[in-house]
C-alpha positions, 0 to 999 in steps of 0.5 A: 199880238196873236188873237183867237175867238174863244173855242174848245182849242185854237192853236197857232203854228210855232213860227218856223224862224222865231228861234233863228240863229239860236243855239240850244244844247239838250242832255237826255233824250228820253221822252222829256228830251227827244221833244224838246229837240223836237220843238226846237228845231220846229221854231228854227233853232240849231240844237246839240244834244246827247244822251248817256245811253245810246240816244234814240233820235233820227238824224234831222237838219241843225241836229248834232248828235255827239257829247256835249263837251263845250257851250259857249255860244250857246243859250242854255242848256236844257237837262231832262228832269232827271239829271242831276244838276245839283244833287246827290251828284251834278251831271257832267254837262251840268259842271261845263254849263257853270263853268262858262256860265250857261244857263240850265233851264227846263223845257217849261221855261222855253215855252215860256220865252218862245210864246212872250216871242212869238207876240202871244199873251196868253196865261199860265198856271203852274202846279205843283206839290207832292200829291195831287198835281195831275188831277187838278192839272188835268181837271183845269184843263177840263173846266177851261174846255167846257168854258170855251177857253184855248188851253193846253196842258203838260208839263211833268204829266203827260205831253211835254211843255215845249210839244205843247201848241201855241195858243192865242192871247185868250189861252191859258196853259197849265203846266204840272211843275215837278221840283226838279223842273221848278229849279230850273225857271228863269224869267217864267211868270204864272198868272196862277200858281198852285201849291198843294201840299207837301210831305217828305220826297227826291230827299235824294235830289234836294238833300233835306225838306228845306231844300225840297222846299226852296225848289218848289217855291220857285213856282211864285218865281217872278210874280206880282200884285196882278197874280194870285197864289194858291196854298192848298192847306194849313200848314206849318210849311205855308208861313214860310212861303206866306211872307215871301209871297208877301214881299212879293205883294202877290195876293194870296189864297189858303184853302181850308178843306174840312169835307169831301165833295159829295157824290152828285157833285163830282162823282168820280173825284172821291175823299179829302185829297180831290177835295183840296185839288177841286177847290183849288181848280176852283178858285183858279177858274173863279180868278180866271172868269169863269162862271161858277155854274160852268165849274161847277158842271165841268166838275160833275162831267170830270172822269178822272185819271187813269189809275187814281181812283178811276172806277172801272166797272161796276158789276150789280151793286160791287164798285171796281176802283182803279188806284194803281197810281198808289205805289207807297202806303202815302198815296194808298192812304188817301184812296182808304180815306175816301171809302168807309169799307173795301176790299183791298187789293195790295202788295207788290215791292214795298217801300221802307216802312211797308204799310205800318202808317196805314194803321190808323186806317185799317178799320177801313179794310174788311179784308186785303187780298195780297198780291206779288213778291212783298206780300208776306211782308205786308200780311205779318202788318195786317195779322199784328192789327187783326185784318182778315187777308188772303194771299193771292199771289197773282191780280188775276186771282186776287180780283176773282176772290174780291168780288166773292168776299164783296158779296160774301160781307157785303162790301160795295168797293174793291179797291186797287191801291197796292201801296207798292211798286209794280216791278215784280209783276209788271212793267209799270203802274199803268199795266198793272191798272190796265190789267186789273181792268181787264180782269174786272171787264171779263169778270163782269161778262161771266157774272 
C-alpha cells in the first residue's frame, strides 16, 4: 500500500503502466473530456476520442481522434457530463455503447478505480445537492488542509476528477458530484457522502423530480456500515432516501439548521444556506477524525468562493458583496436572506418567473439598482410590491449609484446578486463578478 506522512498535499505520480493494455473511449472534449484523455494516456491506456464539434486536442501517442463507430473491446465509454445518455435524447455514442454492452461511466468512477488499482486506500468524500456543493467541497478541502491531511478536491468544481493527483493511504479526495456524474457510477464507494438539499433542477435531463432524486441517490452507492451518509435538511424527500440507507445499514446524520453562524465564527460564510454547508462539513471532518478546534479555526479562516457572497471591499462602513453566481431567483434568495438591509444590484437575462418568487424577501431591499436586458421586467415586479428602484443599464453605473444610495439611506451592504443570467452583457457570471470587483476597487480609490 502507498503511505505518506501527513502534510498539506503529498501526492504520488500516477504509474505510467497502470492502465497498460486498456482501451477507453471519450466523447466530448471540453474541459472535462480533455483532462480525461490526458490522464488516461499518462496511465498507459490507449484512447479513442471525439467531439461533435472540431476537437481541439493535439495528437499524442496512444490517442485516436476520429468518430466513434465501434466500442467492442473497450473498458468503458466516458461521456462528458453535459452529453445525455438517456434524456432528453441519448447521444448516438451512448446508444452504441449500450448496444455493445460497454459501461458508460463518469471520470469520477475512473478516478476511484485507478486509485484502488494503484494500491492506495485514500478515502473518498462525495458532495451533492442542488445548491451549496461548491462551497461545501471547498470548505472541506480547506479543513483537511488545515488539519495537515493530504487532500485533493475537484469534480464538478474546478479540476476534473481524473486530473487530480494520486494520494497515498492517508489522503482524502473531496469530489463535488452533479446528478450527471452520479448516474454514471459503478464501483465508486464513498467513505462519507453528503446530500445537502433538493429543489427542481435539470428536468430536461431527468424528466421528473423522481428521476432527479434517483440520479442523486447514487451518491450513496456501495456504502456500508463503516461509512456515513449526511442529509442536509429535514424535508419530505429525505424520508425516501432514509429507507434506502437503512436497507444498506449505512449510518445517517440528518442536519437541522436553525440559525446562521456568527461573524466571529464564520466571517465569510453568512446566511442559513452557508450554515448548512458549515454543519455538513463539520460532521464530515469529525467523522474523519479532525479535532473540533482545528475545524473551528478552519471555518473562521475559510475565505469563501469567488462570486458566491464574496466581500470584495469595504469602503468606509459599506461592504460590497459579489454574489454573481446567483443566476436565478432561487440562488438570489439565499443572499437576500443573509442580510437585514441591502442596496441590491440585479438584472441581466431573467429566468422563467423572473423575481416574483422573491417577494417575501423584498423587505430586505432598501433600494434596487437594475441592469441588463430584462431590467424593465424586474422593475415591474418591484413596483408592484412598492420597492424603490433605479434603472442603471450598466454595472458600472449601478456600482456608483448603489454606493451613493447606501450612504444616503444608511445601509451598510451593497449586494450584487443578479437573479439573472449574465450573457446579455458579459461572457459569464465570472466575468460579471470580476467587473463588479474592478468597479468597486476603482470607486474605493476615488472615495
